[in-house]
C-alpha positions in Angstrom: 2.9 10.8 -12.4 6.1 12.5 -11.9 5.4 14.7 -9.1 4.1 11.9 -7.2 7.3 9.8 -7.9 9.5 12.7 -6.8 7.0 13.3 -3.9 7.8 9.6 -3.2 11.7 9.6 -3.7 12.4 12.6 -0.8 10.4 10.9 1.3 11.9 8.0 1.0 15.7 9.2 1.4 14.7 12.4 4.1 12.5 9.9 6.1 13.6 6.3 5.8 16.3 5.7 8.6 17.2 2.5 7.5 18.4 3.8 4.2 22.4 3.8 5.1 23.6 0.4 3.2 24.8 -0.9 6.8 21.6 -0.4 8.4 19.5 -1.5 5.4 21.4 -4.5 5.0 21.3 -5.5 9.1 17.3 -4.5 8.7 15.7 -5.3 5.4 17.7 -8.4 4.7 19.5 -10.1 7.6 16.9 -9.6 10.0 14.2 -11.4 8.1 16.5 -14.0 6.9 17.6 -14.9 10.5 13.9 -14.8 11.9 12.8 -17.2 9.1 15.7 -19.7 9.6 15.3 -19.6 13.6 11.7 -20.4 13.2 12.3 -23.0 10.6 15.1 -24.8 12.3 12.4 -24.7 15.5 9.8 -26.1 12.9 11.4 -28.6 12.0 12.6 -29.8 15.3 9.2 -29.7 16.7 6.7 -30.6 13.7 9.2 -32.6 11.7 11.0 -32.4 8.1 7.6 -32.9 6.3 6.2 -28.9 7.4 9.3 -27.0 6.5 8.8 -26.7 3.1 5.2 -24.6 3.8 6.6 -23.4 6.7 9.4 -21.4 5.1 7.2 -19.8 2.5 4.9 -19.0 5.2 7.1 -17.2 6.9 9.2 -15.4 3.6 5.5 -14.2 3.3 5.1 -12.8 6.8 8.3 -11.2 7.1 6.8 -8.7 4.1 4.3 -6.6 6.5 7.0 -7.0 9.3 9.5 -5.0 7.3 7.5 -2.7 5.3 5.1 -1.8 8.7 8.2 -1.2 10.3 9.7 1.1 7.5 6.6 3.1 7.2 5.7 3.8 10.6 9.6 4.9 10.7 8.8 7.4 8.6 5.6 9.0 9.8 7.4 8.8 13.1 10.2 10.6 11.6 8.4 12.8 9.7 6.7 14.0 13.1 10.0 14.3 14.7 12.0 16.0 12.1 8.8 18.9 12.7 8.1 18.0 8.6 4.1 18.2 9.3 4.0 21.9 9.6 5.4 21.9 6.1 3.0 19.9 4.8 -0.2 21.0 6.4 0.8 24.4 5.6 1.5 23.3 1.9 -0.9 23.9 -1.0 0.4 20.5 -2.2 -2.2 17.4 -2.6 -2.0 15.6 1.3 -3.5 12.3 -0.7 -0.4 12.6 -2.8 2.1 13.2 0.1 0.1 10.7 1.8 0.8 7.7 -0.9 3.9 8.7 -1.5 5.2 7.9 1.5 4.7 3.8 0.5 5.6 3.7 -2.9 9.6 3.0 -2.7 8.7 0.7 -0.3 7.4 -1.6 -2.2 10.2 -3.5 -3.7 11.9 -3.8 0.1 8.7 -6.4 -0.3 10.2 -8.3 -3.1 14.0 -8.0 -1.8 12.7 -9.7 1.8 11.3 -12.7 -0.5 14.4 -13.2 -2.5 16.8 -13.0 0.2 14.6 -15.2 2.5 14.4 -17.8 -0.3 17.8 -17.9 -1.4 19.4 -18.3 2.0 16.5 -20.8 2.8 17.7 -22.5 -0.2 21.6 -22.3 0.5 21.5 -23.1 4.0 18.7 -25.1 4.5 18.9 -27.1 1.2 15.0 -26.6 0.7 13.9 -27.7 -3.0 11.8 -24.8 -4.7 11.5 -26.3 -8.0 8.1 -27.2 -7.8 6.8 -23.8 -6.6 4.3 -21.4 -9.2 7.1 -18.6 -9.4 3.9 -16.2 -11.2 1.7 -17.1 -8.5 4.4 -16.4 -5.7 5.2 -12.8 -7.6 1.7 -12.3 -7.5 1.1 -13.5 -3.9 4.3 -10.8 -2.9 2.4 -8.1 -4.6 -0.4 -8.5 -2.8 0.9 -9.0 0.5 3.6 -5.9 -0.3 0.5 -3.3 -1.4 -1.7 -4.3 1.3 0.9 -4.5 3.7 1.9 -1.0 2.7 -1.9 0.2 3.2 -2.4 -1.2 7.1 1.4 0.4 7.5 0.2 3.5 6.1 -2.9 3.3 8.5 -0.9 2.3 11.9 1.7 5.0 10.5 -1.0 8.2 11.2 -1.2 6.8 14.7 2.4 7.1 15.3 1.6 11.0 14.3 -0.6 11.4 17.5 2.1 9.1 19.5 5.2 9.4 21.3 6.8 6.2 19.7 6.1 4.8 16.5 7.8 1.3 18.0 4.6 0.6 20.0 2.7 0.8 17.0 4.8 -1.5 15.3 5.3 -3.6 18.0 0.9 -4.1 18.0 0.7 -4.7 14.7 3.3 -7.3 14.9 1.7 -9.0 17.6 -1.2 -8.9 15.6 0.3 -10.5 12.4 1.7 -13.2 14.5 -1.7 -14.2 16.3 -4.2 -13.6 13.8 -2.3 -14.9 10.0 -1.7 -18.3 11.3 1.8 -18.4 10.1 3.0 -19.3 13.7 -0.1 -20.3 15.7 -2.9 -22.4 13.0 -6.0 -20.8 13.0 -7.6 -23.7 14.0 -6.2 -23.6 17.6 -7.1 -19.9 18.0 -10.6 -19.4 20.0 -13.8 -19.3 17.8 -13.9 -15.0 17.7 -10.4 -15.4 17.1 -10.4 -17.6 14.0 -13.1 -15.5 12.7 -11.2 -12.4 12.8 
């Protein structure tokens, strides 16, 4: 377990290019918060104030895979660009440990996004979260975070063979926007897409 955590720490420090605090704050905290506030204000204007509360909770949950997939795919891409893959392939270490360790230190970012999104929604949009079931919310965030890390690792493998990890990230983000029902209601989708 110690080797796994050590590997995860060095992968995160060495490959995560948003780690310096100005990049981290702007990318992991402020970017999703501004997106949540913007979409919430548009939703409030278009659909009325009644839908804002569930809309914010959905947008906060939806921001988790965006940030985690960007960070993890960024690490996969940096591994290729930094010519670290030859070391991974030549080492006698367990490649499964290397693969899963890349995701470990990204998991707290899911909770940072949720905390920032809910706090700023409360601060700027004056939303009342007193009736939210926080235990269920925490379990939901954990489930979304772990599944987002797994999906990002899957797509991250493809960034190794492509020239640009950002293309895979945009495809992943587009699929999430269209198919999760956060922006476009699932009932509005064509039948084949609604099933997916």
